[in-house]
C-alpha positions as CSV (number, residue, x, y, z in Angstrom):
1,X,-74.2,-81.8,-20.8
2,X,-75.6,-82.0,-17.3
3,X,-74.0,-85.4,-16.4
4,X,-70.6,-84.5,-17.8
5,X,-67.8,-84.8,-15.2
6,X,-64.9,-82.4,-15.8
7,X,-61.5,-83.9,-16.2
8,X,-58.7,-83.9,-13.7
9,X,-57.0,-80.7,-14.8
10,X,-60.3,-78.8,-14.9
11,X,-61.2,-80.0,-11.4
12,X,-57.8,-79.0,-10.1
13,X,-57.9,-75.6,-11.7
14,X,-61.4,-74.7,-10.5
15,X,-61.5,-76.4,-7.2
16,X,-64.6,-76.6,-5.1
17,X,-65.9,-73.3,-3.5
18,X,-68.3,-73.6,-0.6
19,X,-71.1,-71.2,-0.4
20,X,-70.4,-68.0,1.6
21,X,-71.2,-68.4,5.3
22,X,-74.5,-67.1,6.5
23,X,-72.8,-65.5,9.5
24,X,-70.0,-62.9,9.4
25,X,-66.4,-63.7,10.4
26,X,-65.0,-62.1,13.6
27,X,-62.3,-60.5,11.5
28,X,-62.3,-59.2,7.9
29,X,-60.9,-61.9,5.6
30,X,-57.9,-61.2,3.4
31,X,-59.0,-60.7,-0.2
32,X,-55.8,-62.0,-1.8
33,X,-57.0,-61.8,-5.4
34,X,-55.5,-59.9,-8.3
35,X,-58.6,-60.4,-10.4
36,X,-62.3,-60.2,-9.8
37,X,-65.1,-62.0,-11.7
38,X,-68.4,-60.4,-12.9
39,X,-71.8,-61.8,-13.7
40,X,-72.2,-59.8,-16.9
41,X,-71.3,-56.4,-18.5
42,X,-74.0,-54.6,-16.6
43,X,-72.3,-55.5,-13.4
44,X,-68.9,-54.4,-14.9
45,X,-70.5,-50.9,-15.5
46,X,-72.1,-50.7,-12.1
47,X,-68.8,-51.5,-10.3
48,X,-66.7,-49.2,-12.4
49,X,-69.3,-46.4,-11.8
50,X,-69.2,-47.2,-8.0
51,X,-73.0,-47.9,-8.1
52,X,-72.1,-51.3,-6.6
53,X,-69.2,-52.1,-4.3
54,X,-66.8,-54.5,-5.9
55,X,-63.3,-55.2,-7.0
56,X,-62.0,-54.5,-10.5
57,X,-58.3,-55.4,-10.7
58,X,-55.6,-55.8,-8.1
59,X,-56.2,-53.4,-5.3
60,X,-58.9,-51.3,-7.1
61,X,-61.9,-51.9,-4.9
62,X,-60.3,-54.5,-2.7
63,X,-62.3,-54.7,0.6
64,X,-59.1,-54.7,2.7
65,X,-58.0,-51.4,1.2
66,X,-61.5,-50.0,1.5
67,X,-61.5,-51.0,5.2
68,X,-58.1,-49.4,5.8
69,X,-59.0,-46.2,3.9
70,X,-62.2,-45.8,5.8
71,X,-60.5,-46.3,9.1
72,X,-57.7,-43.7,8.3
73,X,-60.3,-41.2,7.1
74,X,-62.2,-41.6,10.4
75,X,-59.0,-41.2,12.5
76,X,-57.9,-38.1,10.5
77,X,-61.3,-36.6,10.5
78,X,-61.3,-36.6,6.7
79,X,-64.0,-37.1,4.1
80,X,-61.8,-39.5,2.1
81,X,-58.5,-41.3,2.3
82,X,-56.1,-43.2,0.0
83,X,-53.8,-46.0,1.0
84,X,-50.5,-46.3,-0.9
85,X,-47.6,-48.6,-1.2
86,X,-45.4,-46.4,0.9
87,X,-45.3,-43.0,2.6
88,X,-43.3,-41.5,-0.3
89,X,-45.9,-42.9,-2.7
90,X,-48.6,-40.9,-0.9
91,X,-46.5,-37.8,-1.2
92,X,-45.8,-38.5,-4.9
93,X,-49.5,-39.0,-5.6
94,X,-50.3,-35.8,-3.8
95,X,-47.6,-33.8,-5.6
96,X,-48.4,-35.1,-9.1
97,X,-52.1,-34.7,-8.8
98,X,-52.0,-31.2,-7.4
99,X,-48.9,-29.6,-9.0
100,X,-48.5,-28.5,-12.7
101,X,-45.5,-27.3,-14.6
102,X,-44.5,-23.8,-13.7
103,X,-46.0,-24.0,-10.2
104,X,-44.1,-23.5,-7.0
105,X,-43.9,-25.2,-3.6
106,X,-43.1,-23.4,-0.4
107,X,-41.6,-26.2,1.8
108,X,-40.4,-26.4,5.4
109,X,-36.6,-26.3,5.6
110,X,-36.7,-29.2,8.0
111,X,-38.0,-32.2,6.1
112,X,-37.3,-35.9,5.8
113,X,-34.4,-36.3,3.5
114,X,-36.3,-38.3,0.8
115,X,-39.0,-35.7,0.7
116,X,-36.3,-33.1,-0.2
117,X,-34.9,-35.4,-2.9
118,X,-38.4,-36.0,-4.3
119,X,-39.0,-32.3,-4.6
120,X,-35.6,-32.0,-6.3
121,X,-36.8,-34.5,-8.9
122,X,-39.9,-32.4,-9.6
123,X,-37.7,-29.6,-10.7
124,X,-37.0,-31.6,-13.9
125,X,-40.7,-31.0,-14.7
126,X,-40.7,-27.3,-14.1
127,X,-41.9,-27.4,-10.5
128,X,-39.8,-25.2,-8.2
129,X,-39.4,-25.4,-4.4
130,X,-38.4,-22.7,-2.0
131,X,-37.4,-23.8,1.5
132,X,-38.2,-21.6,4.5
133,X,-38.3,-21.9,8.3
134,X,-41.9,-23.2,8.7
135,X,-41.8,-22.2,12.4
136,X,-41.5,-18.5,11.2
137,X,-44.9,-17.7,9.9
138,X,-43.7,-14.3,8.6
139,X,-41.0,-16.0,6.5
140,X,-43.6,-18.3,5.0
141,X,-45.9,-15.4,4.2
142,X,-43.0,-13.6,2.5
143,X,-42.3,-16.7,0.4
144,X,-46.0,-17.0,-0.5
145,X,-45.9,-13.4,-1.8
146,X,-44.1,-14.7,-4.9
147,X,-47.0,-17.1,-5.6
148,X,-47.3,-20.8,-4.7
149,X,-49.6,-23.7,-5.3
150,X,-48.6,-25.7,-2.2
151,X,-47.2,-25.3,1.3
152,X,-45.5,-28.4,2.6
153,X,-44.7,-28.9,6.3
154,X,-44.2,-31.7,8.8
155,X,-46.4,-31.6,11.9
156,X,-43.4,-32.6,14.0
157,X,-40.2,-32.3,11.9
158,X,-37.7,-35.1,11.3
159,X,-35.3,-35.2,13.1
160,X,-35.1,-32.1,15.3
161,X,-38.8,-32.3,16.2
162,X,-39.8,-28.7,15.5
163,X,-43.6,-28.1,15.7
164,X,-45.1,-25.7,13.1
165,X,-48.1,-23.5,13.9
166,X,-50.5,-25.2,11.5
167,X,-53.5,-22.9,11.9
168,X,-51.4,-19.8,11.2
169,X,-49.7,-21.5,8.2
170,X,-53.1,-22.6,6.8
171,X,-54.5,-19.1,7.1
172,X,-51.4,-17.6,5.4
173,X,-51.5,-20.2,2.6
174,X,-55.2,-19.8,2.0
175,X,-55.0,-16.0,1.8
176,X,-52.5,-16.5,-1.0
177,X,-54.5,-19.2,-2.8
178,X,-52.2,-22.1,-1.8
179,X,-53.0,-25.6,-0.4
180,X,-51.3,-26.9,2.7
181,X,-50.0,-30.5,2.9
182,X,-48.8,-31.8,6.3
183,X,-46.7,-34.9,6.8
184,X,-48.1,-36.1,10.1
185,X,-46.0,-39.2,10.4
186,X,-44.2,-38.3,13.7
187,X,-47.3,-37.2,15.4
188,X,-49.9,-39.5,13.9
189,X,-53.6,-39.0,14.3
190,X,-53.5,-39.9,17.9
191,X,-51.6,-36.7,18.7
192,X,-52.7,-34.4,15.9
193,X,-55.3,-34.2,13.2
194,X,-54.0,-31.4,10.9
195,X,-57.2,-31.2,8.9
196,X,-58.9,-29.9,12.1
197,X,-56.3,-27.0,12.1
198,X,-57.0,-25.9,8.5
199,X,-54.6,-28.1,6.6
200,X,-56.0,-29.3,3.3
201,X,-54.2,-32.7,2.9
202,X,-52.5,-34.9,5.5
203,X,-50.0,-37.6,4.7
204,X,-48.9,-40.5,6.9
205,X,-46.0,-42.9,6.4
206,X,-48.3,-45.6,7.9
207,X,-45.3,-47.9,8.0
208,X,-44.5,-46.1,11.3
209,X,-46.9,-45.6,14.1
210,X,-50.2,-46.7,12.4
211,X,-48.7,-50.1,11.4
212,X,-46.4,-49.9,14.4
213,X,-44.5,-53.2,14.3
214,X,-41.7,-52.7,11.8
215,X,-43.2,-55.3,9.4
216,X,-45.2,-53.3,6.8
217,X,-44.3,-50.6,4.3
218,X,-47.4,-48.6,3.5
219,X,-48.6,-45.0,3.2
220,X,-51.8,-42.9,3.4
221,X,-53.2,-39.6,2.2
222,X,-56.4,-38.0,3.7
223,X,-58.3,-35.0,2.5
224,X,-61.5,-33.9,0.8
225,X,-62.8,-36.2,-1.9
226,X,-62.0,-33.7,-4.6
227,X,-58.3,-33.9,-3.7
228,X,-58.2,-37.6,-2.9
229,X,-59.8,-38.8,-6.1
230,X,-57.3,-37.4,-8.6
231,X,-54.5,-38.8,-6.3
232,X,-56.3,-42.2,-6.3
233,X,-56.4,-42.2,-10.1
234,X,-52.7,-41.5,-10.3
235,X,-51.8,-44.0,-7.7
236,X,-53.9,-46.8,-9.3
237,X,-52.6,-46.1,-12.8
238,X,-49.0,-46.2,-11.6
239,X,-49.3,-49.2,-9.3
240,X,-48.7,-47.2,-6.1
241,X,-51.2,-49.1,-4.1
242,X,-50.6,-51.7,-1.4
243,X,-51.5,-55.3,-1.5
244,X,-54.4,-56.8,0.4
245,X,-52.2,-58.4,3.1
246,X,-50.4,-55.2,4.0
247,X,-53.7,-53.4,4.2
248,X,-55.1,-56.1,6.4
249,X,-52.0,-56.1,8.7
250,X,-52.3,-52.3,9.0
251,X,-56.0,-52.4,9.9
252,X,-55.2,-55.0,12.5
253,X,-52.4,-52.9,14.0
254,X,-54.5,-49.8,14.2
255,X,-56.8,-51.6,16.7
256,X,-54.0,-51.1,19.3
257,X,-52.9,-47.6,18.2
258,X,-54.3,-45.8,21.2
259,X,-52.7,-48.2,23.7
260,X,-49.4,-48.1,22.0
261,X,-49.3,-44.4,21.4
262,X,-50.3,-43.6,25.0
263,X,-47.5,-45.8,26.4
264,X,-44.9,-44.6,23.9
265,X,-45.6,-40.9,24.6
266,X,-45.4,-41.4,28.3
267,X,-42.1,-43.2,28.0
268,X,-40.8,-40.6,25.6
269,X,-41.5,-37.8,28.0
270,X,-39.9,-39.7,30.8
271,X,-36.8,-40.4,28.8
272,X,-36.6,-36.8,27.5
273,X,-36.8,-35.3,31.0
274,X,-34.2,-37.8,32.2
275,X,-31.8,-37.3,29.3
276,X,-32.0,-33.5,29.7
277,X,-30.4,-33.8,33.1
278,X,-27.8,-36.4,32.1
279,X,-24.2,-35.1,32.2
280,X,-23.2,-37.0,29.0
281,X,-26.0,-35.5,26.8
282,X,-25.4,-32.0,25.5
283,X,-28.9,-31.3,24.2
284,X,-32.3,-32.9,24.0
285,X,-35.0,-32.2,21.4
286,X,-38.6,-33.0,22.5
287,X,-41.6,-30.8,22.2
288,X,-42.9,-31.9,25.6
289,X,-40.0,-30.2,27.3
290,X,-40.4,-26.5,28.4
291,X,-36.9,-25.9,27.0
292,X,-38.1,-26.8,23.5
293,X,-38.4,-23.8,21.1
294,X,-41.9,-24.8,20.1
295,X,-43.2,-26.0,23.4
296,X,-46.0,-23.4,23.5
297,X,-47.2,-24.3,20.0
298,X,-46.9,-28.0,20.8
299,X,-49.2,-27.6,23.8
300,X,-51.8,-25.9,21.6
301,X,-51.5,-28.3,18.6
302,X,-50.8,-31.8,20.0
303,X,-53.2,-33.9,22.0
304,X,-52.7,-36.6,24.5
305,X,-49.0,-36.1,24.8
306,X,-46.1,-35.0,22.6
307,X,-45.3,-38.1,20.6
308,X,-42.9,-41.0,20.8
309,X,-39.8,-39.4,19.2
310,X,-36.9,-38.0,21.1
311,X,-33.7,-36.6,19.6
312,X,-30.6,-35.9,21.6
313,X,-27.0,-34.8,20.9
314,X,-23.7,-36.1,22.1
315,X,-20.3,-34.4,22.0
316,X,-17.7,-36.4,20.1
317,X,-19.6,-37.1,16.8
318,X,-19.3,-40.6,15.2
319,X,-16.8,-41.9,17.8
320,X,-19.2,-41.1,20.7
321,X,-22.2,-42.5,18.8
322,X,-20.4,-45.8,18.1
323,X,-19.3,-46.0,21.7
324,X,-22.9,-45.5,22.8
325,X,-24.2,-48.2,20.5
326,X,-21.6,-50.6,21.7
327,X,-22.7,-50.2,25.2
328,X,-26.5,-50.7,24.6
329,X,-28.1,-54.0,25.3
330,X,-31.8,-53.3,24.7
331,X,-31.9,-50.5,22.1
332,X,-30.6,-51.3,18.6
333,X,-29.7,-49.1,15.7
334,X,-32.6,-49.3,13.2
335,X,-32.9,-46.9,10.3
336,X,-36.6,-46.4,10.7
337,X,-39.0,-45.7,13.6
338,X,-42.5,-46.3,15.0
339,X,-42.2,-49.9,16.3
340,X,-43.1,-51.2,19.7
341,X,-39.4,-51.6,20.6
342,X,-37.3,-48.6,21.3
343,X,-34.7,-47.9,18.5
344,X,-32.1,-45.4,17.7
345,X,-31.3,-43.9,14.3
346,X,-28.5,-41.6,13.0
347,X,-30.0,-39.0,10.6
348,X,-26.7,-37.9,9.2
349,X,-25.9,-41.5,8.1
350,X,-29.4,-42.5,7.1
351,X,-32.5,-40.3,6.4
352,X,-30.4,-37.2,5.6
353,X,-27.2,-38.7,4.2
354,X,-28.1,-37.6,0.7
355,X,-27.8,-34.0,1.7
356,X,-24.4,-32.3,1.5
357,X,-22.6,-31.5,4.7
358,X,-23.2,-27.8,4.5
359,X,-27.0,-28.3,4.2
360,X,-27.0,-30.8,7.1
361,X,-25.0,-28.4,9.3
362,X,-27.5,-25.6,8.5
363,X,-30.3,-28.0,9.6
364,X,-28.5,-28.9,12.8
365,X,-28.0,-32.5,11.7
366,X,-24.5,-33.2,12.8
367,X,-22.7,-36.5,13.5
368,X,-23.5,-36.4,17.2
369,X,-27.3,-36.2,16.7
370,X,-29.4,-39.3,17.4
371,X,-33.1,-39.8,16.9
372,X,-34.8,-42.2,19.2
373,X,-38.2,-43.9,18.6
374,X,-39.5,-44.8,22.0
375,X,-41.4,-48.0,22.4
376,X,-43.6,-49.7,25.0
377,X,-41.0,-51.3,27.2
378,X,-40.7,-50.5,30.9
379,X,-39.3,-47.0,31.3
380,X,-36.9,-48.0,34.0
381,X,-35.3,-50.6,31.8
382,X,-34.8,-48.1,29.0
383,X,-33.2,-45.6,31.4
384,X,-30.9,-48.3,32.8
385,X,-29.8,-49.3,29.3
386,X,-29.1,-45.8,28.2
387,X,-27.4,-44.8,31.5
388,X,-25.0,-47.7,31.3
389,X,-24.0,-46.9,27.8
390,X,-23.8,-43.1,28.4
391,X,-21.6,-43.4,31.5
392,X,-19.1,-45.4,29.5
393,X,-18.5,-42.6,27.1
């Protein structure tokens, strides 16, 4: 009936939607909708078949995710990208879309602790992992000789900041029919694009430097479309995709990625050089230092600096670390990294606490090792804060 006026409850439920504006907003809107409407079943088919752009359910086709995935693909130099609910979700989607029962992973010995634990879980499904020194290409080649589906490495390792020779690893892996997946979180696409060095898949814990403000948990995977699409199917089916707001926040943050990464890397180099000469610091790990074991590889592989992460060692273990923390005024203990503010973390008590003491010792992760995520503050202020706390040890 054309003159029928809907009742109160109907008017409240449906509201009044204005027509879409004729001009575009300066910023992408947030598409905070779990469901999407369709004109008819023909449009349903067209959107499912990707003949038309559109949303289906939740984050499947959400414009905020599509914007983020397109941006990440462009930054990584990849044909396609997938945004996930966390960095570990990106790894899980990659593993479970590539690996089959009975297949084998050759993994770097130095990995983020949760990555090691995830690989341990895969052993329940008949997927085995052998750990090797990824900076020893000959050792990787020997491990590949027994057959492998995947080589897993971190561009810059967590927490001792080793830098693997990605082109050499990619050549070795491909000669043996294996794919290479690089966790690029500590370098980020500003400092390294692993796909340009022969790597097949690159993963980012976008929570860290891409999002960059300690307020989002999100991940990303970038690769050729034939590798991304099976991972996308798995991620969507298992709900491993981020919401619209987190995708929007990450896209917003990426706008300042270059400015942040440039300042953070400059600060990190300055602090690493300063810490190396400090009498209370026993050792510094930073690939930008000539004393670093992989400095030559880092100079070939990394662009525009050596990253924002610096690890250093104190004599005295937990006692010395607690004394240092008590003396700091600007730099807090935060069990993550990648924000605009400088923070410290203790790998033995956080990221690698799930490993037994013998394994941690073999990896050089002892109670006196600290990992520092360097932010955008004034370098002199950071030095002053660290110096006051160190001198009190």
